C-alpha positions as CSV (number, residue, x, y, z in Angstrom):
1,M,27.9,33.9,-5.4
2,A,25.4,31.0,-5.5
3,T,23.9,29.8,-2.3
4,P,25.5,26.5,-1.1
5,W,22.1,24.8,-0.6
6,H,23.6,21.4,0.2
7,N,24.9,22.8,3.5
8,R,21.6,24.2,4.5
9,Y,19.3,21.2,4.5
10,A,18.0,19.8,7.8
11,L,19.7,16.6,9.0
12,R,16.5,14.6,8.5
13,T,16.8,15.0,4.8
14,E,19.7,12.6,4.8
15,G,17.1,9.8,5.1
16,M,15.0,11.0,2.2
17,G,15.2,9.5,-1.3
18,S,13.3,9.4,-4.5
19,S,10.7,6.7,-5.0
20,V,12.0,4.0,-7.3
21,I,8.4,3.6,-8.6
22,R,7.9,7.4,-9.2
23,E,11.2,7.4,-11.2
24,L,10.2,4.3,-13.1
25,L,6.9,5.9,-14.1
26,K,8.7,8.6,-16.0
27,L,10.4,5.8,-18.1
28,T,7.3,3.7,-18.6
29,E,5.2,6.6,-19.8
30,Q,6.8,5.9,-23.2
31,P,3.9,4.4,-25.3
32,D,5.8,1.3,-26.5
33,V,6.6,0.1,-23.0
34,I,4.4,-2.5,-21.3
35,S,4.5,-1.5,-17.7
36,F,3.8,-3.7,-14.7
37,A,5.7,-1.2,-12.5
38,G,3.2,1.3,-11.0
39,G,0.5,0.6,-8.6
40,L,-2.0,2.1,-11.0
41,P,-5.7,1.4,-11.1
42,A,-7.2,0.8,-14.5
43,P,-8.0,4.3,-15.9
44,E,-10.9,3.0,-18.0
45,M,-12.6,2.1,-14.7
46,F,-12.6,5.7,-13.4
47,P,-16.2,7.0,-13.2
48,V,-15.6,10.1,-15.3
49,E,-19.2,10.8,-16.2
50,E,-20.3,10.5,-12.5
51,F,-17.5,12.9,-11.5
52,K,-18.6,15.4,-14.2
53,Q,-22.2,15.3,-13.0
54,A,-21.2,15.5,-9.3
55,S,-18.9,18.5,-10.0
56,D,-21.7,20.3,-11.8
57,K,-24.1,19.6,-8.9
58,V,-21.6,20.7,-6.2
59,L,-20.8,24.0,-8.0
60,A,-24.4,24.7,-8.8
61,E,-25.8,23.9,-5.3
62,F,-22.9,24.4,-2.9
63,G,-20.4,26.4,-5.0
64,A,-19.4,29.0,-2.3
65,K,-19.0,26.3,0.4
66,A,-17.1,24.0,-1.9
67,L,-14.6,26.8,-2.8
68,Q,-14.2,28.0,0.7
69,Y,-11.9,26.9,3.5
70,G,-13.3,23.9,5.4
71,A,-12.9,22.1,8.7
72,T,-9.6,20.3,9.2
73,E,-11.4,17.1,10.2
74,G,-13.1,17.0,6.8
75,Y,-16.5,17.2,5.2
76,F,-18.9,15.7,7.7
77,P,-21.2,13.9,5.2
78,L,-18.2,12.1,3.7
79,R,-16.9,11.1,7.2
80,S,-20.4,9.7,7.9
81,L,-20.3,7.7,4.6
82,I,-16.9,6.3,5.5
83,V,-18.3,5.3,8.9
84,Q,-21.1,3.5,7.2
85,Q,-18.8,1.8,4.7
86,M,-16.5,0.5,7.5
87,A,-19.4,-0.9,9.5
88,R,-20.0,-3.3,6.6
89,Y,-16.6,-4.9,7.5
90,G,-17.3,-5.0,11.2
91,I,-15.5,-1.7,12.0
92,H,-17.8,0.5,14.2
93,A,-16.5,4.0,14.5
94,K,-18.0,7.5,14.9
95,E,-17.4,10.5,12.8
96,D,-15.1,11.9,15.6
97,N,-12.8,9.0,15.0
98,V,-12.3,9.9,11.3
99,L,-10.0,12.5,9.7
100,L,-9.9,13.1,6.0
101,T,-6.4,13.3,4.5
102,S,-4.8,14.3,1.3
103,G,-4.3,10.7,0.3
104,S,-3.4,7.9,2.7
105,Q,0.2,8.9,2.1
106,Q,-0.4,12.0,4.1
107,A,-1.9,9.8,6.9
108,L,1.3,7.9,7.0
109,D,3.4,11.0,7.1
110,M,1.1,12.3,9.9
111,I,1.6,9.2,11.9
112,G,5.4,9.6,11.5
113,R,5.2,13.2,12.6
114,L,3.2,12.3,15.7
115,L,5.0,9.1,16.8
116,I,8.6,9.0,15.6
117,N,11.5,10.6,17.3
118,P,14.9,10.4,15.6
119,G,16.3,6.9,16.1
120,D,12.9,5.3,17.0
121,K,12.4,1.8,15.7
122,V,9.4,0.9,13.5
123,L,8.5,-2.8,13.0
124,T,7.4,-3.6,9.5
125,E,6.9,-6.6,7.3
126,S,9.7,-7.5,5.0
127,P,9.2,-6.5,2.3
128,T,6.8,-3.6,3.0
129,Y,5.2,-0.6,1.4
130,L,7.8,1.8,-0.1
131,G,5.7,4.9,0.6
132,A,5.7,4.2,4.4
133,L,9.5,3.8,4.3
134,Q,9.8,7.1,2.5
135,A,7.5,8.9,4.9
136,W,9.2,7.7,8.1
137,S,12.8,7.7,7.0
138,A,12.3,11.5,6.8
139,Y,11.7,11.4,10.5
140,Q,14.9,9.4,11.0
141,A,13.2,6.2,11.9
142,R,15.1,2.9,12.1
143,Y,13.4,-0.4,11.1
144,V,13.0,-3.8,12.6
145,T,11.6,-6.3,10.1
146,V,9.8,-9.7,10.2
147,P,9.7,-11.7,6.9
148,I,6.5,-12.7,5.1
149,D,5.4,-15.9,3.4
150,Q,2.3,-16.9,1.6
151,D,0.2,-16.3,4.8
152,G,1.6,-12.9,5.6
153,M,3.9,-11.9,8.4
154,R,5.6,-14.9,10.0
155,T,4.3,-14.2,13.6
156,E,6.4,-17.0,15.0
157,L,9.4,-14.7,14.5
158,L,7.6,-11.7,16.0
159,E,8.6,-12.1,19.7
160,E,12.3,-11.5,19.1
161,A,11.6,-8.4,17.0
162,L,9.3,-7.0,19.6
163,R,12.0,-7.3,22.2
164,S,13.9,-4.6,20.4
165,G,11.3,-2.0,21.5
166,P,9.7,-0.7,18.4
167,K,7.5,2.4,18.7
168,F,4.8,0.8,16.7
169,M,4.1,-1.9,14.1
170,Y,3.1,-1.2,10.6
171,I,1.0,-4.0,8.9
172,L,-0.8,-4.3,5.6
173,P,-3.0,-7.4,6.3
174,N,-5.0,-7.5,3.1
175,F,-3.3,-8.3,-0.3
176,Q,-0.1,-6.6,0.9
177,N,1.8,-4.2,-1.1
178,P,4.2,-5.4,-2.5
179,G,3.8,-9.1,-1.7
180,G,0.1,-9.5,-2.6
181,V,-0.2,-11.9,0.4
182,T,-3.0,-11.8,3.1
183,L,-2.3,-12.2,6.8
184,A,-4.0,-15.5,7.9
185,L,-6.6,-15.3,10.7
186,E,-4.6,-17.2,13.2
187,R,-1.7,-14.9,12.7
188,R,-3.9,-11.8,12.9
189,M,-5.1,-12.9,16.3
190,K,-1.6,-13.7,17.5
191,L,-0.4,-10.3,16.2
192,V,-3.1,-8.4,18.1
193,Q,-2.5,-10.4,21.3
194,M,1.3,-9.7,21.2
195,A,0.8,-6.0,20.4
196,D,-1.4,-5.8,23.6
197,H,1.0,-7.9,25.7
198,H,4.0,-5.7,24.7
199,G,2.1,-2.4,24.8
200,I,3.0,-1.6,21.2
201,P,0.5,0.1,18.9
202,L,-0.5,-1.2,15.5
203,V,-0.9,0.9,12.3
204,E,-3.2,-1.1,10.0
205,D,-2.9,0.1,6.4
206,D,-5.9,-1.2,4.4
207,P,-6.0,0.4,0.9
208,Y,-7.0,-2.8,-0.8
209,G,-9.4,-4.4,1.6
210,Q,-12.5,-4.0,-0.6
211,L,-10.7,-5.5,-3.6
212,R,-11.0,-9.2,-2.7
213,Y,-11.5,-11.6,-5.7
214,S,-11.3,-15.0,-4.0
215,G,-11.3,-16.5,-0.6
216,E,-13.2,-15.5,2.5
217,H,-13.3,-12.0,4.1
218,L,-11.1,-11.8,7.2
219,P,-11.8,-9.5,10.1
220,P,-9.6,-6.3,10.2
221,L,-7.0,-6.1,13.0
222,V,-8.9,-3.3,14.6
223,V,-11.9,-5.6,15.0
224,L,-9.8,-8.4,16.5
225,D,-8.1,-5.9,18.8
226,H,-11.5,-4.7,20.1
227,E,-12.7,-8.3,20.7
228,H,-9.4,-9.1,22.5
229,L,-9.6,-6.1,24.8
230,E,-13.3,-6.6,25.4
231,S,-12.8,-10.2,26.4
232,R,-10.6,-9.2,29.3
233,A,-11.9,-5.8,30.3
234,S,-14.4,-5.5,33.2
235,D,-15.8,-2.1,31.9
236,G,-15.8,-3.0,28.2
237,H,-14.0,-1.2,25.4
238,G,-15.3,0.6,22.3
239,Y,-13.7,0.6,18.9
240,F,-10.8,2.9,18.6
241,E,-10.1,2.9,22.3
242,G,-7.4,0.2,21.8
243,N,-4.1,-0.3,20.1
244,V,-4.9,0.2,16.4
245,I,-4.7,3.2,14.1
246,Y,-6.4,2.4,10.8
247,T,-5.9,4.0,7.4
248,S,-7.5,3.7,4.0
249,T,-8.1,5.5,0.8
250,F,-10.4,6.2,-2.2
251,S,-7.4,5.9,-4.6
252,K,-8.1,2.2,-5.4
253,T,-11.9,2.4,-5.5
254,L,-12.7,5.8,-7.0
255,A,-9.6,7.5,-8.4
256,P,-6.1,8.2,-7.2
257,G,-6.1,11.7,-8.6
258,L,-8.6,12.7,-5.9
259,R,-5.7,12.4,-3.3
260,L,-8.3,11.5,-0.7
261,G,-7.7,9.1,2.1
262,W,-8.6,8.8,5.8
263,I,-7.2,7.9,9.2
264,V,-9.4,6.4,11.9
265,A,-8.1,6.4,15.5
266,P,-9.0,7.1,19.1
267,V,-10.4,10.6,19.5
268,E,-7.3,11.8,21.4
269,V,-5.1,10.7,18.5
270,I,-7.4,12.3,16.0
271,K,-7.1,15.6,17.9
272,R,-3.3,15.4,17.6
273,C,-3.6,14.5,13.9
274,V,-5.8,17.5,13.3
275,Q,-3.1,19.7,14.9
276,A,-0.5,18.1,12.7
277,K,-2.6,18.5,9.5
278,Q,-3.2,22.2,10.3
279,G,0.5,22.7,10.0
280,M,0.6,20.7,6.7
281,D,-2.2,22.0,4.6
282,L,-5.0,23.3,6.9
283,H,-7.5,20.8,5.4
284,T,-8.1,18.5,2.4
285,S,-9.7,20.2,-0.6
286,S,-13.3,21.0,0.2
287,F,-14.3,20.7,-3.4
288,V,-12.7,17.3,-3.8
289,Q,-14.4,16.0,-0.7
290,M,-17.8,17.2,-1.7
291,V,-17.6,15.8,-5.2
292,A,-16.3,12.5,-3.9
293,Y,-19.3,12.3,-1.5
294,E,-21.8,13.0,-4.3
295,V,-20.2,10.3,-6.4
296,A,-20.0,7.7,-3.7
297,K,-23.3,8.1,-2.0
298,D,-26.6,6.2,-2.6
299,G,-24.9,2.9,-3.2
300,F,-22.8,3.9,-6.2
301,L,-19.5,3.1,-4.5
302,E,-20.6,-0.5,-3.7
303,Q,-21.8,-1.1,-7.3
304,H,-18.6,0.4,-8.7
305,V,-16.3,-1.7,-6.5
306,R,-18.2,-4.8,-7.7
307,R,-17.3,-3.9,-11.3
308,I,-13.7,-3.3,-10.4
309,R,-13.4,-6.7,-8.7
310,Q,-14.6,-8.4,-11.9
311,V,-12.1,-6.6,-14.1
312,Y,-9.1,-7.0,-11.7
313,A,-9.9,-10.6,-10.9
314,H,-9.7,-11.5,-14.6
315,R,-6.5,-9.6,-15.1
316,R,-4.9,-11.3,-12.1
317,D,-5.9,-14.7,-13.6
318,V,-4.5,-13.8,-17.0
319,M,-1.2,-12.8,-15.4
320,L,-0.9,-15.9,-13.3
321,A,-1.7,-18.2,-16.3
322,A,0.8,-16.4,-18.5
323,M,3.5,-16.7,-15.8
324,E,2.8,-20.5,-15.7
325,R,3.3,-20.6,-19.5
326,Y,6.3,-18.3,-20.0
327,F,8.3,-18.0,-16.8
328,P,11.2,-20.5,-16.1
329,D,10.5,-23.2,-13.5
330,E,13.1,-21.7,-11.2
331,V,11.0,-18.5,-10.6
332,Q,8.3,-18.6,-7.9
333,W,5.5,-16.1,-7.2
334,T,2.6,-15.3,-4.9
335,R,-1.1,-16.0,-5.9
336,P,-3.0,-13.1,-4.4
337,D,-6.7,-13.2,-3.4
338,G,-7.1,-9.5,-4.1
339,G,-5.4,-6.2,-4.5
340,L,-3.2,-5.0,-7.3
341,F,0.1,-6.9,-7.1
342,L,1.9,-10.2,-7.0
343,W,5.5,-10.8,-6.0
344,A,8.1,-13.0,-7.7
345,W,11.4,-14.6,-6.5
346,M,14.2,-15.4,-8.9
347,P,17.0,-17.7,-8.0
348,E,19.6,-16.3,-5.5
349,G,22.3,-14.4,-7.2
350,M,20.1,-12.8,-9.9
351,D,19.7,-9.0,-9.7
352,A,16.2,-7.7,-10.6
353,A,17.6,-4.1,-11.1
354,E,19.9,-5.4,-13.8
355,L,17.1,-7.5,-15.3
356,L,14.9,-4.4,-15.5
357,K,17.5,-2.6,-17.6
358,I,17.7,-5.5,-20.0
359,A,13.9,-6.0,-20.1
360,V,13.2,-2.3,-20.9
361,D,16.0,-2.0,-23.4
362,T,15.4,-5.2,-25.3
363,Q,11.8,-6.1,-24.8
364,R,10.2,-2.8,-23.7
365,V,8.6,-4.3,-20.6
366,A,9.0,-2.9,-17.0
367,F,8.4,-4.0,-13.4
368,V,9.7,-2.8,-10.0
369,P,12.8,-4.4,-8.6
370,G,12.0,-5.7,-5.1
371,H,15.0,-4.3,-3.2
372,A,13.2,-1.0,-2.9
373,F,10.6,-2.5,-0.5
374,Y,13.2,-3.7,2.0
375,P,14.4,-1.3,4.7
376,D,17.8,-3.0,4.7
377,G,18.1,-3.3,0.9
378,Q,17.6,-7.1,0.7
379,G,15.6,-8.8,-2.0
380,K,17.8,-8.1,-5.0
381,N,16.4,-11.2,-6.6
382,T,12.7,-10.2,-6.2
383,M,10.3,-8.1,-8.3
384,R,6.8,-6.7,-7.9
385,L,4.3,-7.0,-10.8
386,N,1.1,-4.9,-11.1
387,F,-1.8,-6.6,-12.9
388,S,-4.6,-3.9,-12.6
389,N,-3.4,-1.3,-15.1
390,A,-2.8,-3.2,-18.3
391,A,-5.4,-4.8,-20.5
392,P,-5.5,-8.6,-20.6
393,E,-3.8,-8.9,-24.0
394,M,-1.0,-6.5,-22.9
395,I,-0.5,-8.6,-19.7
396,E,-0.2,-11.7,-21.9
397,E,2.3,-10.1,-24.2
398,G,4.3,-8.4,-21.4
399,I,4.7,-11.6,-19.4
400,R,5.8,-13.4,-22.6
401,R,8.5,-10.8,-23.1
402,L,9.5,-10.8,-19.5
403,G,9.7,-14.6,-19.5
404,A,12.0,-14.5,-22.5
405,V,14.3,-12.1,-20.7
406,L,14.3,-14.3,-17.6
407,K,15.1,-17.4,-19.6
408,G,17.9,-15.6,-21.5
409,Q,19.5,-14.3,-18.3
410,M,19.2,-17.6,-16.5
411,A,20.6,-19.5,-19.5
412,G,23.6,-17.1,-19.6
413,S,24.1,-17.5,-15.8
414,K,24.2,-21.3,-16.2
415,R,26.7,-21.1,-19.0
416,A,28.9,-18.9,-16.8
417,E,28.6,-21.4,-13.9
418,K,29.7,-24.3,-16.2
419,V,32.8,-22.3,-17.3
420,V,33.7,-21.7,-13.6
421,E,33.2,-25.4,-12.9
422,R,35.6,-26.3,-15.8
423,V,38.2,-23.9,-14.6
424,L,38.0,-25.2,-11.0
425,A,38.0,-28.9,-12.0
């Protein structure tokens, strides 16, 4: 008799579900589909030759160490490099504040494992990163949301949300996924002050911070938190002694296939994260960490990021210009200063999931319906578009096709409305 597995799963699996994006990627791997769906970096930008040379060097000079078990905290030279990189953006940490993870997705899962009891509330932007919702729903989190606009989270609505007693706040301040928006400086300062006032930690997720194409750099939340605490503390505070846990990744600057991210936090939090990671995978791949360090060191990462910025800025501009040409006037969208995405709103009543089916079937173009990024399933009339992965000519053609689908659906909707009006007259 077959085992009835459905009766054996833990209760927490009831909150688990498949990623809409992961499922879409299966569809859009078809060569004739122009896809704006995945959050994929441009593969032609991957430094393949540098990785080949670094792999050869690591195996030739450090082969036994690279293929051996390693420290849970991570490869020390790589942690030092991350400390140096963060200092360029005003974040001053020590190696003891840094833990290397198997992608920043593992860092999010780790935070959930450490902080979330069943039924705990997590405050997020609305919409927010789907991967965080996936990670924390498995720990039976509930969500309190605050909407975004062109300047990020609407902090004037934050007070009421904080009164509900969330365990922590999750914020993507730079070129937010999925919205592409950046949290304004005044709002960053207010967010940090309110987090301190209510005693609620902040998780600052910053995978895109280095990918700015226009506008001025804004200080990370962890920097503002330090300045806020220092201004009112008699004994002074160091970085990562305050309210912020910071996460980032090499997925958008080197390559996502590395599955290499990091979490930066107070030392006592890092110690707990180390214990959690030991139960997950012992440590992130020694070989991957050592190769990534060899590639990134000696200024290569900075040079490579500058090249990425030029390519992605051009693709962003191509997509925005094409949307101006081909999209109906009733559709609105964000104009991101960096990152990989922009966000579009269709008129109320339109369903992006239905539009996706038509777009793929008739025009072979794909995007991500926006409802997946809302904890409460709102946003049925929204969509996320990725501009980093497709070549400029494909962006132009894909937006032209998507614009045709939008116009066709909206024209059909208007005809239906006129029929209803005649019937009711």
